[in-house]
C-alpha positions in Angstrom: -11.2 24.8 3.2 -11.3 22.3 6.0 -13.8 19.5 5.2 -15.4 17.0 7.6 -16.9 13.9 6.0 -19.7 12.3 8.1 -21.3 8.9 7.2 -24.6 8.4 9.0 -25.4 4.7 9.6 -28.1 3.1 11.7 -28.8 -0.5 12.6 -32.6 -0.2 12.5 -33.2 0.1 8.7 -36.7 -1.2 7.9 -36.8 -2.1 4.2 -33.5 -4.1 4.5 -32.7 -4.9 8.1 -29.2 -4.1 9.4 -28.1 -3.3 5.8 -25.1 -1.4 7.0 -23.4 -4.7 8.0 -24.4 -6.8 5.0 -21.3 -8.4 3.4 -20.2 -7.3 -0.1 -17.1 -8.9 -1.5 -15.8 -9.6 2.0 -16.5 -6.2 3.6 -19.6 -4.8 5.4 -21.6 -2.3 3.3 -20.8 0.7 5.4 -17.1 0.0 5.4 -17.1 0.2 1.6 -18.6 3.6 1.9 -16.0 4.7 4.4 -13.0 3.3 2.5 -14.2 4.9 -0.8 -14.7 8.2 0.9 -11.2 7.9 2.3 -9.9 8.0 -1.3 -11.1 11.6 -1.6 -8.3 14.1 -1.9 -10.1 17.0 -0.3 -11.7 15.6 2.9 -9.7 16.2 6.1 -11.4 13.7 8.4 -14.1 11.0 8.0 -16.3 9.5 10.7 -19.1 6.9 10.7 -21.9 8.4 12.8 -24.0 5.6 14.3 -26.5 4.8 17.0 -25.3 1.2 17.1 -22.4 -0.2 19.2 -22.4 -3.2 16.9 -21.6 -0.9 13.9 -19.0 1.0 16.0 -17.4 -2.3 16.8 -17.3 -3.4 13.2 -15.9 0.0 12.2 -13.0 -0.4 14.8 -12.3 -3.9 13.4 -11.7 -2.4 10.0 -9.8 0.6 11.3 -12.6 3.0 10.4 -13.2 6.0 12.7 -16.6 6.3 14.2 -18.7 8.2 16.8 -21.7 7.0 18.8 -24.7 9.2 18.5 -28.2 9.3 20.1 -30.8 6.7 19.2 -33.5 9.3 19.1 -32.6 11.2 15.9 -35.3 11.3 13.3 -32.9 11.2 10.3 -29.3 11.1 9.2 -28.9 14.8 9.0 -29.7 15.2 12.7 -27.3 12.4 13.4 -24.4 14.1 11.6 -25.2 17.4 13.3 -24.5 15.8 16.7 -21.2 14.4 15.4 -20.2 17.8 14.0 -20.9 19.5 17.4 -18.8 16.8 19.1 -16.0 17.5 16.7 -15.8 21.1 18.0 -17.3 22.9 15.1 -13.9 23.5 13.5 -14.7 22.8 9.8 -15.7 25.0 6.8 -17.8 22.4 5.1 -19.6 19.3 6.4 -20.2 16.5 3.9 -23.1 14.1 4.5 -22.1 10.8 2.8 -24.9 8.3 3.0 -23.7 5.0 4.4 -25.9 2.9 2.1 -24.0 3.7 -1.1 -21.2 1.2 -1.3 -20.3 2.2 -4.8 -19.9 5.9 -4.2 -17.2 7.6 -6.2 -14.5 9.6 -4.5 -14.3 11.7 -7.6 -17.9 12.7 -7.1 -17.1 13.6 -3.5 -14.3 15.9 -4.6 -16.4 17.5 -7.4 -19.1 18.4 -4.8 -16.5 20.0 -2.5 -14.9 22.0 -5.4 -18.4 23.2 -6.5 -19.2 24.4 -3.0 -15.9 26.2 -2.7 -16.8 28.1 -5.8 -20.3 28.8 -4.6 -19.7 30.0 -1.1 -23.0 31.9 -1.0 -24.9 28.6 -1.2 -26.1 26.9 2.1 -26.3 23.3 0.7 -24.9 21.6 -2.4 -26.9 18.6 -3.6 -25.3 16.7 -6.6 -27.5 15.0 -9.2 -27.1 12.3 -11.9 -29.1 11.9 -15.1 -31.4 8.9 -15.2 -33.8 7.6 -17.8 -36.2 5.5 -15.6 -37.6 7.7 -12.8 -40.5 5.6 -11.6 -38.8 4.0 -8.6 -40.1 5.8 -5.4 -36.9 4.9 -3.6 -35.0 7.2 -6.0 -35.3 10.9 -5.1 -35.9 13.1 -8.1 -34.7 16.8 -8.2 -36.0 19.8 -10.2 -33.8 22.9 -10.5 -33.8 26.2 -12.4 -31.3 27.7 -14.9 -29.1 28.9 -12.0 -28.8 25.3 -10.7 -31.0 26.3 -7.7 -33.0 23.4 -6.4 -36.8 24.0 -6.6 -38.2 20.8 -5.4 -37.4 17.1 -4.6 -39.8 14.2 -4.8 -40.2 10.5 -4.8 -42.7 11.0 -7.6 -41.8 11.3 -11.3 -41.0 14.9 -11.7 -41.3 17.0 -13.9 -44.6 15.4 -15.0 -44.7 14.7 -18.8 -47.9 16.5 -19.5 -47.4 17.7 -23.1 -43.9 16.6 -24.0 -41.6 13.7 -23.2 -38.3 14.1 -21.3 -35.2 12.3 -22.4 -33.9 12.2 -18.9 -34.6 13.1 -15.3 -32.3 14.0 -12.4 -31.8 11.9 -9.3 -30.4 12.9 -5.9 -26.9 11.5 -5.4 -26.4 10.7 -1.7 -23.6 13.2 -1.0 -24.7 16.5 0.6 -22.4 19.5 1.3 -23.5 21.8 4.1 -22.1 25.1 5.4 -21.9 24.6 9.2 -24.4 27.3 10.0 -26.9 25.8 7.5 -26.5 22.3 9.1 -27.2 23.7 12.6 -30.2 25.7 11.3 -31.7 22.6 9.7 -31.2 20.5 12.8 -32.9 23.0 15.0 -36.0 23.3 12.7 -39.0 21.1 13.3 -39.9 18.5 10.8 -41.7 20.3 8.0 -45.0 19.7 6.2 -43.6 18.6 2.9 -40.9 16.6 4.6 -43.6 14.6 6.4 -45.5 14.0 3.2 -42.6 13.0 0.9 -40.3 11.6 3.6 -37.4 13.6 2.2 -35.2 15.4 4.7 -34.0 18.2 2.4 -37.5 19.5 1.8 -37.3 20.9 5.3 -34.2 22.9 4.2 -36.2 24.3 1.3 -39.2 25.1 3.5 -37.1 27.1 6.0 -35.5 29.1 3.3 -32.0 27.6 2.9 -30.5 28.0 -0.5 -29.7 24.7 -2.3 -27.8 24.4 -5.5 -27.1 21.3 -7.6 -24.2 20.2 -9.7 -24.8 17.6 -12.4 -22.2 14.8 -12.3 -21.4 12.0 -14.7 -21.3 8.3 -13.9 -23.6 6.2 -11.7 -24.2 5.2 -8.1 -27.1 3.9 -6.2 -28.2 3.4 -2.6 -29.0 -0.1 -1.3 -32.6 0.3 -0.1 -34.1 -3.2 -0.9 -32.9 -6.7 -1.5 -32.7 -6.2 -5.3 -30.2 -3.3 -4.7 -28.1 -5.5 -2.5 -27.9 -8.2 -5.2 -27.0 -5.5 -7.7 -24.2 -4.1 -5.5 -22.7 -7.6 -4.9 -22.7 -8.2 -8.6 -21.0 -4.9 -9.5 -18.4 -4.6 -6.7 -15.8 -7.2 -7.9 -15.5 -5.3 -11.2 -15.4 -1.8 -9.7 -12.1 0.1 -10.2 -12.1 1.8 -6.8 -12.7 -1.5 -5.0 -9.3 -2.7 -6.3 -7.6 0.2 -4.4 -8.7 -0.9 -0.9 -9.8 -4.5 -1.0 
């Protein structure tokens, strides 16, 4: 299957301003994401999709391919849709790789692609990781059924421990695999009621009836949302095994 990897990245982040360009071990944050995605064995092409000429200039400096998109998109999924259309709609799978995960694993990327290739009836594949501390509202929690079909996503602690305790919860890992027709359907749909309440893009996909499955992966990764995350990423990067392959 032909796979396009798209990394949405905007300059106007609110909780951590211009986080895409924050330096980590000598490289801007978004460049780490790009270079690590480039270590994937199954992606055919990777692009940084940005509304910022500044990010595009930095990408060019580090020999990362990028595409300028509209400044009017409401979220990253709409941004990658524009990039996909500009690419000529010639791919079998579209991978949305969030630009704020500088420690993303290329192994995780390839596992998601393999899973979607085996589950071609699924519109979207959303990988998850087990976590023990789900109280952070910046971490999206995922609930699925026995068929690995995603039932709901929330910033709240779900499932709620009413009568028994849970040993672990599942968090949304910021790689999303779309079938092209599902991506286009999502982008055309209006922002949904639950999406507005929770501020989670994929709730729109669930509300319009798209089929989402999850695959549980091993390991760890986190998005840089606030200053504490940035400090944590700077501390971990020098010791990271993938960083040694591209630094």
